[in-house]
Structure formats: structure tokens, C-alpha cells
C-alpha positions as MATLAB code, in Angstrom:
seq = 'MSQSKEKSNVITTVLSEELPVKYSEEISDYVYHDQHWWKYNHFRKLHWYIFVLTLTSTNNGYDGSMLNGLQSLSTWKDAMGNPEGYILGALANGTIFGGVLAVAFASWACDRFGRKLTTCFGSIVTVIGAILQGASTNYAFFFVSRMVIGFGFGLASVASPTLIAELSFPTYRPTCTALYNVFWYLGAVIAAWVTYGTRTIVSAYSWRIPSYLQGLLPLVQVCLVWWVPESPRFLVSKGKIEKAREFLIKFHTGNDTQEQATRLVEFELKEIEAALEMEKINSNSKYTDFITIKTFRKRIFLVAFTACMTQLSGNGLVSYYLSKVLISIGITGEKEQLQINGCLMIYNLVLSLAVAFTCYLFRRKALFIFSCSFMLLSYVIWTILSAINQQRNFEQKGLGQGVLAMIFIYYLAYNIGLNGLPYLYVTEILPYTHRAKGINLYSLVINITLIYNGFVNAIAMDAISWKYYIVYCCIIAVELVVVIFTYVETFGYTLEEVARVFEGTDSLAMDINLNGTVSNEKIDIVHSERGSSA';
ca = [
     167.999   92.348  133.582;
     171.784   92.348  133.970;
     173.564   95.090  135.880;
     175.280   96.383  132.705;
     171.940   96.675  130.897;
     170.436   98.474  133.858;
     173.363  100.865  133.907;
     173.011  101.492  130.168;
     169.318  102.259  130.533;
     170.012  104.700  133.343;
     172.642  106.488  131.272;
     170.357  106.616  128.230;
     167.667  108.220  130.366;
     170.155  110.786  131.627;
     171.226  111.572  128.081;
     167.671  111.923  126.816;
     166.812  114.334  129.615;
     170.107  116.235  129.093;
     170.564  116.592  132.833;
     173.673  118.322  134.117;
     175.491  115.875  136.353;
     178.840  115.470  138.099;
     180.977  113.076  140.034;
     180.007  113.174  143.688;
     183.148  111.205  144.421;
     186.585  111.853  142.959;
     189.876  110.002  142.881;
     191.289  112.371  145.498;
     188.748  110.958  147.951;
     190.361  107.526  147.667;
     194.101  108.164  147.359;
     195.613  107.228  150.706;
     199.374  107.087  150.058;
     201.124  109.555  152.335;
     204.751  109.082  151.232;
     206.753  109.808  148.082;
     206.318  107.274  145.269;
     209.886  105.981  145.477;
     209.193  104.650  148.964;
     206.661  102.174  147.565;
     207.986   99.097  145.783;
     204.944   98.764  143.491;
     205.288  102.371  142.299;
     209.011  101.920  141.639;
     208.248   98.880  139.513;
     205.391  100.607  137.681;
     207.518  103.640  136.907;
     210.320  101.420  135.619;
     207.842   99.964  133.127;
     206.773  103.466  132.158;
     210.421  104.374  131.571;
     210.715  101.381  129.241;
     207.784  102.765  127.245;
     209.320  106.241  127.046;
     212.241  104.730  125.112;
     209.984  104.956  122.048;
     210.430  108.718  122.070;
     214.224  108.454  122.088;
     214.207  107.198  118.509;
     212.788  110.414  117.114;
     215.261  112.504  119.112;
     218.142  110.316  118.030;
     217.085  110.672  114.403;
     216.985  114.473  114.352;
     220.220  114.905  116.274;
     222.006  112.263  114.209;
     221.000  113.908  110.942;
     222.192  117.249  112.299;
     225.540  115.665  113.065;
     225.825  113.798  109.766;
     225.402  117.052  107.835;
     228.660  118.215  109.413;
     230.558  115.078  108.280;
     232.250  115.235  104.894;
     232.287  111.408  104.600;
     228.497  111.263  104.843;
     227.981  114.138  102.424;
     230.258  112.448   99.898;
     228.466  109.110  100.259;
     225.044  110.743   99.790;
     226.113  112.917   96.862;
     226.297  116.189   98.833;
     222.513  116.633   99.182;
     221.166  120.196   99.363;
     217.760  121.889   99.236;
     214.785  119.633   98.528;
     217.066  116.601   98.077;
     218.327  116.989  101.628;
     214.753  117.714  102.705;
     213.547  114.437  101.227;
     216.221  112.565  103.166;
     215.211  114.294  106.393;
     211.594  113.388  105.642;
     212.299  109.704  105.026;
     211.199  108.750  108.540;
     208.178  111.036  108.196;
     206.966  109.271  105.049;
     207.182  105.981  106.920;
     205.298  107.499  109.840;
     202.472  108.637  107.557;
     202.122  105.069  106.269;
     201.931  103.811  109.860;
     198.957  106.079  110.580;
     196.731  103.734  108.553;
     197.469  100.842  110.916;
     198.510  102.237  114.303;
     195.127  102.967  115.879;
     193.600   99.745  114.587;
     196.529   97.707  115.908;
     196.305   99.404  119.327;
     192.597   98.637  119.682;
     192.816   95.152  118.152;
     196.029   93.723  119.605;
     196.661   96.050  122.523;
     199.039   98.914  123.199;
     201.837   96.635  124.426;
     202.111   94.380  121.353;
     201.863   97.332  118.984;
     204.745   99.039  120.803;
     206.848   95.884  120.574;
     206.182   95.308  116.871;
     206.926   98.943  116.052;
     210.270   98.767  117.835;
     211.212   95.554  116.013;
     210.573   97.273  112.672;
     212.667  100.241  113.836;
     215.613   97.949  114.651;
     215.407   96.415  111.161;
     215.373   99.894  109.625;
     218.448  100.964  111.611;
     220.392   97.921  110.397;
     219.476   98.759  106.799;
     220.430  102.402  107.353;
     223.892  101.504  108.610;
     224.411   99.175  105.660;
     223.347  101.803  103.091;
     225.612  102.320  100.106;
     223.933  105.305   98.446;
     221.261  107.983   98.766;
     218.331  105.769   97.677;
     219.283  102.920  100.045;
     219.628  105.366  102.933;
     216.285  106.994  102.097;
     214.339  103.705  102.001;
     215.871  102.526  105.274;
     214.714  105.746  106.906;
     211.176  105.056  105.707;
     211.316  101.665  107.427;
     212.498  103.339  110.643;
     209.665  105.858  110.372;
     207.030  103.149  109.912;
     208.175  101.311  113.030;
     208.394  104.481  115.069;
     204.960  105.552  113.781;
     203.347  102.418  115.202;
     205.122  102.610  118.545;
     204.607  106.366  118.962;
     200.823  105.912  119.000;
     200.822  102.908  121.316;
     203.431  103.965  123.894;
     202.047  107.315  125.132;
     198.554  105.825  125.201;
     199.759  102.943  127.356;
     201.716  105.269  129.641;
     198.623  107.383  130.312;
     196.503  104.321  131.038;
     199.005  102.530  133.287;
     199.943  105.512  135.441;
     198.624  106.052  138.944;
     196.168  108.991  138.686;
     198.124  111.454  140.807;
     201.387  110.681  138.966;
     199.904  110.547  135.480;
     200.775  114.159  134.512;
     204.479  113.607  135.218;
     204.579  110.137  133.650;
     202.862  111.290  130.477;
     205.014  114.410  130.210;
     208.159  112.280  130.522;
     207.352  110.512  127.249;
     208.434  113.388  125.039;
     211.197  114.426  127.460;
     213.177  111.364  126.479;
     213.270  112.653  122.913;
     216.297  114.489  124.237;
     217.860  111.350  125.682;
     218.047  109.980  122.155;
     219.239  113.348  120.878;
     222.054  113.531  123.450;
     223.270  110.040  122.589;
     223.222  110.749  118.846;
     224.925  114.131  119.190;
     227.888  112.789  121.123;
     228.146  109.528  119.174;
     228.405  111.604  116.001;
     230.944  113.872  117.677;
     232.989  110.864  118.766;
     233.038  109.255  115.316;
     233.900  112.464  113.427;
     237.624  111.626  113.483;
     237.117  108.273  111.717;
     238.235  108.841  108.148;
     236.158  106.003  106.654;
     232.410  105.600  106.065;
     232.103  104.215  109.598;
     232.091  107.797  110.848;
     228.419  107.870  109.773;
     227.639  104.137  109.664;
     228.229  103.654  113.411;
     225.699  106.357  114.422;
     223.276  104.906  111.871;
     223.507  101.377  113.284;
     223.219  102.652  116.848;
     219.823  104.176  116.081;
     218.470  100.669  116.607;
     220.071  100.207  120.044;
     217.398  101.734  122.295;
     214.500  100.216  120.290;
     216.253   96.842  120.725;
     216.484   97.441  124.487;
     212.779   98.245  124.504;
     211.917   95.055  122.593;
     213.806   93.006  125.193;
     212.134   94.688  128.180;
     208.598   95.450  127.012;
     207.422   91.859  127.561;
     207.356   92.521  131.310;
     205.247   95.663  130.905;
     201.569   95.051  131.808;
     198.754   95.776  129.370;
     196.450   98.760  129.845;
     193.630   98.144  132.356;
     191.341  100.203  130.143;
     192.141   97.981  127.167;
     191.516   94.898  129.317;
     188.142   96.205  130.498;
     187.164   97.066  126.920;
     187.831   93.413  126.009;
     185.777   92.126  128.947;
     188.826   91.076  130.989;
     187.708   92.890  134.109;
     189.434   90.556  136.570;
     192.776   91.013  134.847;
     192.300   94.758  135.023;
     191.495   94.452  138.726;
     194.629   92.363  139.259;
     196.717   95.101  137.638;
     195.177   97.829  139.798;
     195.634   95.788  142.963;
     199.258   94.941  142.169;
     200.532   98.253  140.796;
     198.248  100.886  142.328;
     198.014   99.469  145.858;
     200.932   97.025  146.094;
     198.606   94.088  146.885;
     197.348   95.983  149.930;
     194.354   94.182  151.458;
     193.169   97.034  153.660;
     189.713   98.475  153.088;
     191.059  101.797  151.796;
     193.087   99.985  149.121;
     190.073   97.916  148.064;
     187.934  101.053  147.834;
     190.557  102.738  145.647;
     190.749   99.798  143.246;
     186.981   99.458  143.000;
     186.554  103.160  142.393;
     189.140  103.179  139.592;
     187.598  100.074  138.042;
     184.046  101.392  138.223;
     185.192  104.704  136.823;
     186.756  102.947  133.831;
     183.703  100.720  133.319;
     181.249  103.583  133.580;
     183.258  105.772  131.203;
     183.434  102.965  128.642;
     179.732  102.258  129.066;
     178.782  105.847  128.427;
     181.065  106.081  125.410;
     179.334  103.055  123.839;
     175.899  104.631  123.970;
     175.796  106.521  120.703;
     177.901  104.240  118.499;
     181.157  102.440  118.202;
     184.333  104.487  118.056;
     184.832  106.032  114.601;
     187.113  108.651  113.110;
     184.030  110.433  111.779;
     183.008  111.155  115.387;
     185.605  113.904  115.343;
     183.512  115.611  112.660;
     179.921  114.674  113.501;
     179.963  115.302  117.275;
     180.264  118.949  118.294;
     182.496  118.538  121.314;
     184.658  116.025  119.460;
     185.246  118.689  116.815;
     186.574  120.864  119.622;
     188.763  117.990  120.779;
     190.244  117.277  117.367;
     190.907  120.975  116.786;
     192.898  121.100  120.026;
     194.701  117.867  119.125;
     195.625  119.081  115.624;
     196.627  122.581  116.687;
     198.748  121.266  119.554;
     200.501  118.940  117.092;
     201.182  121.885  114.778;
     202.589  123.952  117.635;
     205.090  121.250  118.544;
     206.641  121.380  115.061;
     205.799  124.792  113.548;
     207.143  126.986  116.322;
     210.594  127.311  114.799;
     212.101  124.296  116.510;
     212.299  122.432  113.201;
     215.124  124.717  112.082;
     217.342  123.649  114.954;
     216.141  120.045  115.186;
     217.202  119.095  111.651;
     219.137  122.065  110.267;
     221.233  123.379  113.157;
     224.272  123.267  110.889;
     222.639  125.748  108.469;
     221.527  127.997  111.344;
     225.063  128.068  112.739;
     226.556  128.776  109.325;
     224.114  131.688  108.982;
     225.704  133.320  112.054;
     229.289  132.587  111.061;
     229.954  129.336  112.969;
     231.275  127.011  110.273;
     233.742  124.649  111.988;
     232.765  120.947  112.031;
     234.017  120.362  115.569;
     232.411  123.527  116.952;
     229.060  122.739  115.334;
     229.025  119.217  116.783;
     229.951  120.511  120.240;
     227.116  123.055  120.176;
     224.690  120.353  119.027;
     225.733  118.037  121.874;
     225.602  120.740  124.565;
     222.217  121.982  123.355;
     220.750  118.479  123.627;
     222.070  117.994  127.187;
     220.667  121.403  128.143;
     217.270  120.443  126.694;
     217.221  117.089  128.467;
     217.897  118.658  131.876;
     215.271  121.364  131.314;
     212.668  118.884  130.123;
     213.181  116.607  133.106;
     212.752  119.560  135.458;
     209.528  120.585  133.714;
     208.158  117.032  133.687;
     208.616  116.633  137.438;
     206.958  119.960  138.217;
     204.226  120.209  135.539;
     201.626  118.775  137.920;
     201.885  121.990  139.929;
     200.765  124.238  137.075;
     197.712  124.642  134.896;
     198.147  123.351  131.357;
     196.833  126.463  129.596;
     199.056  128.758  131.645;
     202.128  126.757  130.601;
     201.131  126.953  126.930;
     200.665  130.726  127.165;
     203.982  131.238  128.967;
     205.784  129.052  126.438;
     204.381  130.803  123.358;
     205.012  134.267  124.827;
     208.689  133.693  125.538;
     209.279  131.745  122.326;
     207.964  134.750  120.427;
     210.159  137.158  122.379;
     213.326  135.088  121.884;
     212.603  134.517  118.184;
     212.132  138.237  117.536;
     215.485  139.035  119.192;
     217.083  136.073  117.384;
     215.839  137.460  114.057;
     217.048  141.003  114.749;
     220.521  139.875  115.801;
     220.815  137.582  112.763;
     219.921  140.449  110.435;
     222.485  142.800  111.976;
     225.115  140.051  112.003;
     224.716  139.416  108.277;
     224.686  143.131  107.442;
     228.039  143.474  109.223;
     229.499  140.452  107.384;
     229.739  138.319  110.545;
     232.632  140.454  111.762;
     231.225  140.947  115.274;
     231.376  137.621  117.073;
     229.262  139.047  119.869;
     226.226  139.133  117.560;
     226.644  135.475  116.654;
     227.007  134.594  120.312;
     223.861  136.602  121.002;
     221.933  134.521  118.463;
     223.316  131.365  120.059;
     222.129  132.601  123.470;
     218.647  133.250  122.033;
     218.558  129.674  120.715;
     219.152  128.387  124.230;
     216.587  130.803  125.715;
     214.104  129.803  123.004;
     214.446  126.156  123.995;
     213.839  127.038  127.632;
     210.420  128.386  126.597;
     209.801  125.536  124.158;
     210.534  122.839  126.722;
     208.199  124.400  129.279;
     205.138  124.197  127.057;
     205.753  122.175  123.915;
     207.900  119.206  124.847;
     206.276  116.872  127.367;
     203.085  118.865  127.938;
     201.421  118.240  124.527;
     201.255  114.442  125.001;
     199.856  114.958  128.483;
     197.274  117.438  127.229;
     196.205  115.334  124.247;
     195.705  112.170  126.316;
     193.665  114.183  128.814;
     191.209  115.692  126.331;
     190.539  112.412  124.472;
     188.072  109.826  125.891;
     189.234  106.203  126.054;
     187.500  104.855  122.934;
     188.889  107.687  120.818;
     192.241  108.052  122.544;
     194.251  105.800  120.207;
     192.515  107.307  117.171;
     193.081  110.833  118.462;
     196.767  110.214  119.141;
     196.996  108.584  115.718;
     195.645  111.788  114.145;
     197.993  113.782  116.375;
     200.908  111.781  114.931;
     199.568  112.281  111.395;
     199.450  116.068  111.814;
     202.965  116.044  113.269;
     204.199  114.025  110.297;
     202.571  116.424  107.849;
     204.171  119.431  109.544;
     207.499  117.604  109.639;
     207.296  117.109  105.877;
     206.929  120.875  105.599;
     209.896  121.353  107.919;
     211.998  118.862  106.008;
     211.468  120.380  102.573;
     210.682  124.059  103.077;
     213.137  124.829  105.880;
     216.144  123.591  103.921;
     215.144  125.461  100.767;
     214.191  128.669  102.621;
     217.391  128.768  104.667;
     219.460  128.433  101.480;
     217.403  131.094   99.695;
     216.681  133.849  102.222;
     218.683  132.893  105.316;
     217.716  134.930  108.406;
     214.659  136.508  106.718;
     212.939  133.131  107.030;
     212.868  133.597  110.806;
     210.231  136.311  110.329;
     207.790  133.630  109.163;
     208.139  131.810  112.467;
     207.739  135.023  114.443;
     204.320  135.426  112.780;
     203.370  131.765  113.319;
     204.227  131.847  117.027;
     202.193  135.059  117.431;
     199.145  133.311  115.918;
     199.701  130.317  118.197;
     199.687  132.556  121.257;
     196.350  134.126  120.278;
     194.731  130.751  119.547;
     195.882  129.280  122.871;
     194.537  132.252  124.835;
     191.091  132.159  123.248;
     190.402  128.484  122.490;
     192.329  126.167  124.826;
     190.513  124.533  127.741;
     191.958  123.696  131.141;
     192.297  120.035  132.167;
     194.286  120.510  135.346;
     193.111  118.392  138.311;
     190.943  115.821  136.519;
     191.359  112.078  135.961;
     191.152  110.750  132.408;
     187.499  109.870  132.960;
     186.553  113.150  134.618;
     188.134  115.468  132.061;
     184.962  115.406  129.928;
     183.672  118.074  132.295;
     185.471  120.772  130.352;
     183.563  119.965  127.175;
     179.881  120.665  126.681;
     177.331  118.357  125.085;
     175.840  114.956  125.831;
     179.096  113.135  125.242;
     180.670  115.116  128.074;
     178.253  114.131  130.824;
     180.223  113.082  133.864;
     178.608  110.306  135.824;
     178.250  110.017  139.545;
     180.041  106.744  140.202;
     179.410  104.774  143.348;
     181.191  101.615  144.366;
     178.129   99.502  143.491;
     178.351  100.688  139.876;
     175.205  102.807  139.843;
     174.924  106.095  138.041;
     173.240  109.120  139.530;
     171.431  111.839  137.571;
     171.534  114.294  140.418;
     170.861  117.814  139.137;
     174.047  119.615  140.064;
     175.531  122.186  137.743;
     178.966  121.550  136.331;
     181.232  124.454  137.197;
     184.614  124.937  135.565;
     186.749  127.994  135.201;
     187.228  127.418  131.461;
     183.480  127.124  130.851;
     183.163  130.852  131.090;
     186.048  131.701  128.806;
     187.466  129.285  126.266;
     185.535  126.053  126.592;
];
């Protein structure tokens, strides 16, 4: 009998007996690097590749910031027929409609062709969409081009964060994964200041130039992604174990031939193999697993709710309709609005980078709770000041400045818990065979909530102005309660070990030895979340 069959039989026996088991060895037992990552050439190269993958996120940030800026340009409004209400909402949702279409193909493409090729193809489509957008002559042309951009981004946004999580060195994975969404703000900063710079152009090029430039960073990614290695987990799933080993040796040890390096590589490889083996026991990966398997239902709830939090916490108002928010507090000048948009994006980028490089120090659930608490506080004050400001006919500039300050404080809280952290958290709670599908569903939920943001926010702001903020105060309060009572902690685990926080046969953590054997040693799994929210 082959070793893989023997291993499968052992695991099946463990499952049938429902024995509680654990890893007797963990990744921390094998990590031997004693210097900062930038002092190792192989880590510098690996993190450069990860940066290339994070460029996917810049497209979404560029899109929101660009549309904010375009709404302040009279040339764009004239060309589009001065869109308002649901018509403007449909235009904002153009990329979202394309993203929803991509959901049908993204997960399949990731698992069939690999994360790398799917990222590349998605970026190529995005470049084509940006060219069409810049060449648009009317509302319909502009709308369709945005759908093309959304389809390309939809494909790449599933593949890129998955690949980042699976390429990263285990101890650096939290920061690398969190950085993915951080670079949303890099795109937003570029778009904000490009739009500001072109505002003085009296022709249609004041909005065409920013539209064309939306394809710049995706084009850079297309040119560089060919050097990015494929996921070792994808390679192992396709039976290319030696190629996966070559990746781990080259990028996780720097071709180190010492025994400690060899032990690290073999442990990582066996951990991946064993996790994949266990996940194949019941059946092949299916979307219905998220319904039929108890602990997968818990996973998909966390995935979907986290996706909702990222878009339904009030940030959608500022992301796409900052101009309307500023008008509601008496700031109506085109130049002033564009300056505030640009400064806010720089502020967010700096904050997000700081959070990404320190998130590994804090528990995930604690960050979510802190974020929701302070978002709620800032939104309540924001709402109160907006109400008073309108009642006094915007005559007291101090009230408007107070609202502006609350917007900046709100984004401090948002960036701590709902910018880079959600992608990190989602990739941690999903097992390998369901990771692409789970992130695909995560993207679908985000797109659905963005459709709501695109249509409802524009209409509501026109109809009831500051009173609409009360809705988001209530939503954030609900989010805080749900996080406190249902979220599980994943801090300190590798991607393979994180199943410990979920109960059920699919969460059994195997005792992996370097010879590939699996132990069914009867040791209770202990986790702080088990007693509260798991």
C-alpha cells in the first residue's frame, strides 16, 4: 500500500472515532531566522512579488477616488448628462455589475489554471476596460466600460489575495495579507491627485486622462506578474510536490542547505500535504459544503458578515459620494472638495500601512471590536454635528469642520479593523480547498453591498441628507454586537492549524511528523474562543 493510502486510512480511522487531536509540532518550532526580513535576500525578493500582487487592490481604490473627483468636474457632468440619484448610482455600480459576473468564473479559474494566471488575465481585462472608459463619448459607453473594468478586477481580486496568503512566509503572512487591502489607498491617492491636477483643463481631457490612467497600475502588474511564483499549495494539489519544495527552499530558506532549513521546508510541505489529504476525505470541494457542513456554515457566516462590515459601516458614503457629504456640511467649492479628497486618501494610506505592519501583534477579534466601537462613536458625533449644522443654515463653520474631523477619526477606526484585516481574517478561517471559493463568495457579498451603496446612498443623501447617517449608526451597533458574540480568534495559527478554532470532524488538526505520519493522540484541543464565541 502506498504511503498516501496509508495516511488516508489513518485519517479516516481518526475521523470515525472522532478523537480530539492536535499538532504536537508547530511552525514556531522550525522557524530559525533571527534577523529582520529585509536582511535576507530571499525574503526581499518574495515580498517584492507580494507587492506586485497587491497592485490588484489599487484598482478598486483608484475607481472610488476617481469617481469622487469626477463628480466635482463640470466637464464630466456635462458629458454624462449631469447624472443624479439612481442614474449616478448605476454609473458608480458599473464596476460592481462586472464584478458580480466575474464571480461565476473566478474560483473555477483559480483552481483550474492557478492563482497567478487568473490574476494576470484579470488585469489584462482591466486595462482594456480603462482604455474604453477613457474613450467614452456618452453615459452608456462609460457605463459599459466600467463593467469591463469590474469583470477584470473581479477575477484578479479573488486570485491575488489567495496567492499572497499562500506564498507568504508563515510568520510574515498576517502583515503580507493585510497589505493587500492597504494598497486600495495607493490607488485612491493617485486618482485623487490626478483628478485634482487635471481639474484646470477646460476640455474633456480633464476626466479622460484620469479614466485612461486607471489602467496604468494593472498594466504594470501584467508586466511584472510573470516573475511571481505559483502557490505551493496549488502545486501540491496538482501533484507537483517537487516544484512546491523548490519554491519553499528558494523563498522560505534562501536555498539554505543546513539541517534546520531542510526541517523547516519538510515541515511546511508535510503540513500542506496532510491538510489537503484530510480535506479530500469527505468529498471534493463544493460550494454546497458551506451549507451542508456545520463548521463550514460558521465559516461562511463569518466570511459574509465580514464582507458586509467592510462596505456597510458608512464608508460607502465617503468612498463614492464624498462630494455630497461635503456639500451637506456647506463645503461646495470644487478645488476645496478635491483637496480634501486627496488629503483624506493620503491620511488613510499612512494609517493603513501602520496597521498592516503592526497587526501581527494584536488579536484579530480585539481589533474588530475596537474598530466597530470607535466607528460607532465617531458616526454618532458626526450625525449630531451634521444635524445642528443644517439647523443653523451652515452659518457656523466650526460645525462643518467638526464633521470633517469626525470623518478623519472615523477612518482611523475603520482602517484599524476593516481595511487590511478582513482579507487576513477570511484567508485564515478558510481551508485550502475552499479558500478560493470562500474568497469568491466574499467578493460576491462585497459586490452586492456595493450595489446597495451605489444606488441607495446617492438617493438617500439627496432625499434626507444627514438623517441617513442614523441608519449607519444602527448598522455599526449591530456589527459590534455580532463581532463580540460570534467571531472566533485566529491569532497565532498557520493556515493549516487554524481549523482548531472550529469544532467538528472537518476541524481535526493532525499531528504532523517529518515522515508524513498522522497521530491520533488523545489530547484535548484548548482555545480561548472555544469557551466563548466558537
